[in-house]
Each structure stands twice: as structure tokens, then as C-alpha cells.
LOMI-185603 format. One line per field, with one value per residue (C-alpha): x, z, y; residue in one letter. Coordinates in steps of 0.001 Angstrom, whole numbers. Layout:
u	[X | ...]
w	[Z | ...]
v	[Y | ...]
aa	[a | ...]
END
This chain:
u	[-9 | 1095 | 1988 | 939 | -2303 | -3091 | -2175 | -4408 | -7507 | -6864 | -7099 | -10385 | -11871 | -11697 | -14786 | -13709 | -15620 | -16761 | -17163 | -20782 | -21943 | -25390 | -25860 | -25326 | -27540 | -30331 | -30104 | -30591 | -33494 | -35287 | -37414 | -38949 | -39494 | -41606 | -43263 | -44263 | -45327 | -47481 | -49226 | -49779 | -50890 | -52740 | -56289 | -55343 | -54022 | -57222 | -59268 | -57192 | -57247 | -61157 | -60775 | -58343 | -61037 | -63981 | -62012 | -61987 | -58497 | -57201 | -53576 | -51608 | -48341 | -45736 | -43238 | -40006 | -36327 | -33530 | -34356 | -37841 | -38496 | -37022 | -39902 | -42226 | -40733 | -41327 | -44878 | -45534 | -44496 | -46693 | -49599 | -49284 | -49153 | -52066 | -54384 | -55588 | -54650 | -51791 | -49172 | -46273 | -43073 | -41789 | -38937 | -40407 | -38236 | -39418 | -43097 | -44417 | -42420 | -43594 | -47246 | -47778 | -50543 | -52304 | -52791 | -56255 | -58905 | -59006 | -55507 | -53935 | -50551 | -48617 | -45606 | -42902 | -40448 | -38674 | -38484 | -41753 | -39847 | -38040 | -38650 | -38876 | -41443 | -43504 | -43385 | -44806 | -47264 | -48720 | -48901 | -50904 | -53200 | -53977 | -55035 | -57460 | -55494 | -55930 | -52736 | -51478 | -48319 | -45890 | -43287 | -41455 | -42016 | -45400 | -46473 | -44212 | -45384 | -46175 | -48629 | -50187 | -50645 | -51693 | -55410 | -54299 | -50969 | -49299 | -46654 | -43972 | -42707 | -39111 | -37973 | -35413 | -32714 | -29403 | -27442 | -27585 | -27832 | -31590 | -32027 | -34636 | -37044 | -36844 | -37879 | -40686 | -41753 | -41776 | -44018 | -46731 | -46440 | -47011 | -49904 | -51435 | -51199 | -52595 | -55426 | -56381 | -56208 | -58625 | -61095 | -60946 | -61787 | -58225 | -57167 | -59390 | -59796 | -58008 | -54948 | -54842 | -54745 | -52008 | -50018 | -50298 | -49512 | -46305 | -45433 | -46152 | -43653 | -40745 | -39474 | -38856 | -36974 | -34968 | -33954 | -32934 | -31077 | -29319 | -26385 | -25606 | -26036 | -23740 | -20996 | -21454 | -21457 | -18352 | -16539 | -17694 | -16706 | -13272 | -12932 | -14975 | -13226 | -10651 | -13517 | -14704 | -17000 | -20071 | -23193 | -26267 | -28753 | -32304 | -35734 | -39234 | -39261 | -35736 | -34881 | -36624 | -34487 | -31273 | -31906 | -31635 | -28653 | -26894 | -27598 | -26634 | -23193 | -22806 | -23656 | -22329 | -19114 | -18364 | -18509 | -19344 | -22335 | -24817 | -28265 | -29806 | -32594 | -31130 | -32253 | -31540 | -27868 | -27162 | -28047 | -24665 | -23405 | -21924 | -19135 | -17884 | -17362 | -13815 | -11649 | -11760 | -15621 | -18059 | -21612 | -24304 | -27236 | -30798 | -31643 | -35333 | -38151 | -39454 | -37786 | -37614 | -36109 | -33776 | -32462 | -32182 | -30247 | -27838 | -27099 | -26177 | -24201 | -22002 | -21199 | -20080 | -17973 | -16231 | -15453 | -13639 | -16256 | -16555 | -20152 | -22204 | -25638 | -28631 | -31191 | -34024 | -33432 | -34477 | -34129 | -30530 | -28201 | -27821 | -24214 | -21168 | -21195 | -21348 | -18271 | -20271 | -23944 | -26025 | -29223 | -32450 | -35373 | -38434 | -41118 | -43996 | -41902 | -43620 | -42173 | -38735 | -37337 | -37560 | -35046 | -32949 | -32605 | -31377 | -28454 | -27655 | -27509 | -25210 | -23100 | -22664 | -22084 | -19204 | -17766 | -17448 | -15835 | -13320 | -12319 | -12175 | -15042 | -17781 | -21230 | -23002 | -21991 | -21110 | -19298 | -21431 | -24671 | -27319 | -30226 | -32931 | -32625 | -34003 | -33605 | -33800]
w	[-105 | -870 | 2525 | 1156 | -116 | 3284 | 5004 | 2737 | 3573 | 7359 | 6787 | 8029 | 6590 | 8982 | 8896 | 9383 | 12132 | 11100 | 14201 | 14668 | 11224 | 12745 | 14760 | 11907 | 9702 | 12177 | 12867 | 9214 | 9188 | 11581 | 9002 | 7843 | 11341 | 12209 | 8819 | 8817 | 12524 | 11880 | 8786 | 10737 | 14112 | 13564 | 13662 | 16534 | 18549 | 17957 | 19114 | 22266 | 22981 | 23249 | 25574 | 27922 | 27985 | 28624 | 31743 | 33139 | 34504 | 37320 | 36318 | 33631 | 34522 | 31732 | 32593 | 31139 | 31679 | 29951 | 26680 | 26922 | 30263 | 28398 | 25880 | 28815 | 30272 | 26892 | 26887 | 30405 | 29507 | 26340 | 28039 | 30916 | 28380 | 26252 | 28816 | 32527 | 33388 | 35687 | 33500 | 35671 | 34354 | 36469 | 36079 | 35873 | 38610 | 41002 | 40053 | 42749 | 45405 | 44283 | 43801 | 44402 | 47205 | 45378 | 41872 | 40864 | 38363 | 37667 | 36531 | 33091 | 32820 | 29583 | 29363 | 26965 | 26125 | 22907 | 23365 | 25254 | 27522 | 30163 | 33598 | 35399 | 33100 | 33127 | 37075 | 37052 | 34443 | 36293 | 39590 | 38146 | 36128 | 39381 | 40912 | 37987 | 36140 | 32153 | 30631 | 27370 | 25978 | 23475 | 21908 | 18840 | 19204 | 18287 | 20149 | 23181 | 26663 | 26830 | 23913 | 25358 | 28885 | 28177 | 27556 | 24489 | 22576 | 20187 | 18032 | 16494 | 13157 | 13385 | 12081 | 13837 | 15868 | 16139 | 17750 | 21720 | 21461 | 20702 | 18114 | 15453 | 18080 | 20350 | 17240 | 16689 | 20490 | 20126 | 17054 | 18818 | 21976 | 20334 | 18403 | 21302 | 23411 | 20820 | 20156 | 23924 | 23992 | 20992 | 22631 | 26003 | 24027 | 24854 | 21342 | 18285 | 15305 | 13092 | 15519 | 15859 | 11900 | 12068 | 14511 | 12971 | 9587 | 10902 | 12615 | 9538 | 7564 | 10157 | 8107 | 5058 | 7035 | 8897 | 5502 | 4187 | 7389 | 8522 | 6195 | 7081 | 10983 | 10447 | 9035 | 11585 | 14685 | 13199 | 13426 | 16974 | 17981 | 16977 | 19056 | 21941 | 22177 | 24952 | 27031 | 29538 | 31823 | 30364 | 31799 | 29750 | 30477 | 29118 | 30086 | 29636 | 26863 | 26362 | 29825 | 28896 | 25661 | 27755 | 29886 | 26678 | 25475 | 28754 | 28377 | 24655 | 25659 | 28438 | 26203 | 22789 | 23694 | 27423 | 28303 | 32018 | 31765 | 34147 | 33198 | 35060 | 34313 | 33271 | 36448 | 38754 | 37699 | 39701 | 42779 | 43400 | 40138 | 39044 | 41440 | 39349 | 36091 | 35226 | 32179 | 30449 | 31375 | 28464 | 28474 | 26019 | 26170 | 24674 | 24270 | 25353 | 22788 | 24759 | 24676 | 28115 | 29172 | 26139 | 27772 | 31256 | 29507 | 27705 | 31075 | 32464 | 29177 | 29750 | 33312 | 32214 | 29517 | 32115 | 33723 | 30847 | 29874 | 26197 | 25191 | 22690 | 21899 | 20070 | 19164 | 16621 | 13807 | 15029 | 18760 | 19264 | 21681 | 20444 | 21719 | 20518 | 23695 | 22310 | 20982 | 18723 | 17643 | 16043 | 14534 | 13309 | 11413 | 12822 | 14189 | 16962 | 20171 | 21434 | 18465 | 18618 | 20364 | 17175 | 15652 | 18876 | 19572 | 16002 | 16438 | 19864 | 18415 | 15697 | 18163 | 20461 | 17508 | 16013 | 19601 | 19795 | 16441 | 17454 | 20402 | 18621 | 20383 | 18901 | 19803 | 18451 | 21268 | 24369 | 27252 | 30063 | 28095 | 26592 | 24427 | 26610 | 30403 | 32016 | 35814 | 37187]
v	[-166 | 3437 | 5220 | 8656 | 7300 | 5755 | 9102 | 10999 | 8599 | 9574 | 13190 | 14730 | 17777 | 20795 | 23024 | 26646 | 28460 | 31851 | 34004 | 35203 | 33909 | 32558 | 35755 | 38135 | 36118 | 36187 | 39890 | 40266 | 37946 | 40085 | 42062 | 38706 | 37570 | 40715 | 40524 | 36871 | 37334 | 40161 | 38501 | 35267 | 36532 | 39667 | 38123 | 35961 | 38778 | 40821 | 37897 | 37577 | 41163 | 40971 | 37951 | 39995 | 42984 | 40650 | 39479 | 43150 | 42763 | 44841 | 43917 | 42505 | 40624 | 40095 | 37230 | 35895 | 35315 | 36919 | 38670 | 37494 | 39338 | 42497 | 42062 | 41989 | 45114 | 46956 | 45611 | 46850 | 50307 | 50394 | 49034 | 51497 | 54343 | 53329 | 51960 | 52332 | 48983 | 48463 | 46359 | 44894 | 43159 | 40419 | 37835 | 34466 | 33061 | 35768 | 35613 | 33301 | 34985 | 38363 | 38045 | 34430 | 35101 | 37924 | 36494 | 35578 | 35329 | 39171 | 39097 | 38432 | 36870 | 37019 | 34711 | 34977 | 32027 | 31623 | 27917 | 27441 | 25163 | 27442 | 26000 | 29291 | 30480 | 27312 | 27175 | 30755 | 29824 | 27044 | 28824 | 31660 | 29113 | 27362 | 30618 | 31212 | 33839 | 34082 | 32952 | 34276 | 32291 | 34109 | 31586 | 30883 | 27133 | 25681 | 22661 | 23741 | 23254 | 26824 | 26668 | 23655 | 25017 | 28703 | 29679 | 31428 | 31215 | 33656 | 31945 | 34137 | 33325 | 34008 | 30577 | 28561 | 30622 | 28824 | 31529 | 31419 | 35030 | 35998 | 38471 | 38021 | 36142 | 39247 | 41368 | 39111 | 39285 | 43099 | 42939 | 41046 | 42945 | 46315 | 44797 | 43254 | 46508 | 48550 | 46115 | 46000 | 49953 | 50004 | 47443 | 49604 | 52838 | 54425 | 54499 | 55358 | 53087 | 55546 | 55852 | 52046 | 51752 | 54246 | 52466 | 49193 | 50596 | 51913 | 48821 | 46726 | 49082 | 48524 | 45499 | 47565 | 50287 | 47597 | 45936 | 49239 | 50369 | 47366 | 47363 | 51013 | 50094 | 47267 | 49703 | 52291 | 49812 | 48083 | 51679 | 52139 | 48675 | 49040 | 52074 | 50644 | 47104 | 48104 | 49422 | 46516 | 48288 | 50077 | 51644 | 51545 | 54269 | 54955 | 56441 | 54970 | 52284 | 53332 | 52109 | 48663 | 48436 | 49640 | 46441 | 44289 | 46183 | 45451 | 41994 | 41744 | 43446 | 40619 | 37586 | 38476 | 40498 | 39446 | 43173 | 43966 | 46210 | 47576 | 49145 | 52112 | 54702 | 58095 | 59831 | 56936 | 56865 | 59968 | 58067 | 56300 | 54746 | 58246 | 57659 | 54733 | 56944 | 57566 | 57599 | 54179 | 53660 | 53459 | 54823 | 53635 | 55950 | 55246 | 58606 | 59668 | 60389 | 63557 | 66899 | 67527 | 64257 | 64635 | 67709 | 66152 | 63400 | 65692 | 67523 | 64158 | 63281 | 66559 | 65641 | 62021 | 63421 | 65805 | 62597 | 61341 | 58620 | 57270 | 58022 | 56123 | 57489 | 55844 | 58372 | 59248 | 61648 | 65183 | 63867 | 63927 | 65921 | 69432 | 69624 | 67322 | 65482 | 61896 | 60398 | 58206 | 58797 | 56009 | 57324 | 55617 | 57041 | 58699 | 56550 | 56422 | 56516 | 53290 | 51567 | 52744 | 49748 | 47836 | 50166 | 50603 | 46940 | 46337 | 48817 | 47198 | 43806 | 44903 | 47008 | 43730 | 41483 | 43874 | 44162 | 40478 | 40230 | 43144 | 40885 | 37558 | 36284 | 34051 | 35474 | 32364 | 30302 | 32409 | 30470 | 29059 | 29877 | 27526 | 28290 | 26965 | 27068 | 23958 | 23217 | 19626]
aa	[m | n | p | r | a | s | k | r | k | k | t | k | k | v | t | k | v | v | l | g | e | k | t | r | k | e | i | f | e | s | p | d | a | i | k | n | t | l | q | s | q | q | d | n | i | v | s | i | s | k | a | i | v | e | r | k | p | s | r | v | f | l | l | g | s | g | t | s | y | h | a | g | v | v | g | a | y | v | l | n | k | l | t | n | i | l | a | v | p | v | q | a | s | e | f | v | e | f | v | g | n | s | i | g | k | n | d | v | v | v | t | y | s | q | s | g | e | s | t | d | t | l | v | a | l | r | h | a | k | s | k | g | a | l | i | i | g | v | t | n | t | p | g | s | s | l | t | v | e | s | n | y | s | i | v | t | m | a | g | v | e | e | s | v | v | a | t | k | t | f | q | a | q | l | a | v | t | f | l | l | a | v | s | v | a | k | e | l | g | f | v | s | e | a | d | q | k | a | i | i | s | e | l | a | n | t | p | n | v | l | a | s | e | l | p | a | w | e | k | k | t | k | e | v | a | l | k | f | k | n | i | h | d | v | f | v | l | g | f | g | e | g | y | a | l | a | l | e | a | g | l | k | l | k | e | a | s | l | t | h | s | e | t | f | s | v | a | e | f | r | h | g | p | m | s | l | v | t | k | g | v | g | v | l | m | i | t | p | s | s | q | d | r | l | e | f | a | e | k | l | a | k | e | l | k | e | k | k | a | t | i | v | s | i | s | q | e | g | l | s | f | k | s | k | v | s | d | f | e | l | k | f | p | k | i | n | p | i | l | a | p | i | y | q | v | a | i | v | q | l | l | a | y | n | l | a | l | a | r | k | i | n | p | d | s | p | r | h | l | t | k | v | v | k | l | g]
END
């Protein structure tokens, strides 16, 4: 036998790993995830909104873990702004401890889980259901435990998400959350039919805008990441829905790029954390959508700049800081403020992705993390 031939037979083909290949692919699939979800779930969500209003709830709890919890925080802000129902976001793992004794038949519980199998979420769901609460399950997995055990289910159509870091599934969760909130508001009479149609029309157009803007955002966030890669402590600040989005931004920086990050409300940041700001600290600010809050945030940004922080701001066109206080500014097109998280999070996802690449980290499979958290 020819020794060389034998050696060739034993040689195995090595598959080259492309850092962040799945994450990037799924970020760019977000427009289709939103579009397909809205098209498939709109009638279902309108029906569910009627069931919620018929229950005459005193409270709506929005539960989830990790990224799914942040979808619930966004939803709580929007429901509280559009209706008179008290909407409360709760981490699924804390739900029973937090409201376990008071939950009852006059409550609605919206549970978020991409897999539909998260242990913490299912434990909370079962407790709430045993107390007579109306359960709405939001998941990307048809046939999952969440869909089976909920009174009503909303199945997002994001498609399979392979990266451990959630991107397109979160966008799909936001889409159904906005649609559910505005539909409930319409049923309660807080939003007119004309305003409902206007918001839904703007929401339906977000996939087109995302598809157009993503390439430019990718280029810009890559430039920022290269300047930001040696900063390992970042404060993420926001207000209102922007604070909810800041929570998700902080998580994305941790998961994807292994950046130590902490999230605070813009105003709350003065109550202690300011003492930690020095040269070499980064600040990612989701700028407010109201003019008065924007001015307040700009004053804080100026103070942070004086303390030598490196500042990155994410702002809507026409609502950015008047001064050149930000080292980097990432802008998105004008949109109804309650829908802004769809654009803000796309920029955040790309920033975290590019920061991971700049550090030679693979965001597809962060260390110590799994896609589905199940506890024995």
C-alpha cells in the first residue's frame, strides 16, 4: 500500500468556524421575522385582546427570563401608556415570590419564552393558572409546553434561531407585544380606530425600514466597536421604553461580547453609580423620545463627558443631543416612540455583534450559556 495514499485517507476535513456567522444571519432575518409574525398572528391577537378585555383585569403581569423578560418590560411600558390597566413586568423566577399570594381570576398573565420550555416560566405559568388567572403564552415554538398550557397562545414566526444570543426572536416578540397592546387599548376605547390603524401601519412598515437600514448600521457599529473594544466596563442608560431597551442592551453586551455592563434609568444613575465613572468607562445611552427628558439626559451626558467617559448614543432623527457630547452617535429614522425599540435593538444587536468580532469572540455560542434553560 502506498503510505501517502493511506495518510490522505486518514485526513479529516476541518470546517472553518466563522465568528458570529449565525448571529449576523439572524439579525438580518429580523425583517422577515417581524413581517411573517404580523401577517400570521394579527387576527389571533385581535381575538385575544377581546378575551383580555372581557376578563376586566385589574392587572396584567408580563413574565419571562433574560431577553424574553425584556420584551415584557417593553410591553408593560406600552400598556401603561395606552391603557388604564396596571401592567407589571416580573422575572419569571421571582413571580411566585413576588405576587404568588395575590394573583387571581381578575389578573392576566402574559408569558414570554422563545423555546416555550423554560423551567422558570412554566413554573410561574402553572402557579398563575392554578389561581384562575388568564394565561397568554408568547413563544417561537409551536407545540411547546407554553402553547399547550396557556389559555391562548401567540406563536411568533421568526424561524429557527441557532445562535444562543437571541436577536430575531426578540424582534418578533416586540412586534406581537405592540400589536397586542394597541389592540387592547382599542377595545378599551383609549385608542381610536384611526390611531390604531396608523400605529399598525407604521409597525407593518418596520421590516422595510430595517431591511434598508441594517447594512448602514452594521458599518457604523463596526467603526464604533473598533474604538470601543478596549472598554470593558459599560453603563447603559435609558428612560421609559428606552430603559426597557437599555436592559436588553446590557444583556447583549454581556452575552455576545463578554462586556461587563450595568443598566440604569437616566435619572437613577445620579443616585450612586455616578461615583464609578472615570476615564476608560463606557456609556451607552438610549436617548429619550421626549424633548424635556432629552435635555435632562444631555445634561447628564455632559457631566459624564467631564469625567472622561466614552459615550455612545442611540437616537432618533431629530431627537439627538444639540451639543457634540457623544463620541459616537447612532441614529434611526423617525417613528412613533412606542415602536422605537424595534430600531434601537437592531442597532444594539449589531453593536454587540461587532464588538464581539473586534475581540475575537464568537457570539454564536457564548461561554457558559445555553439556548434553553431547564432546571432539574
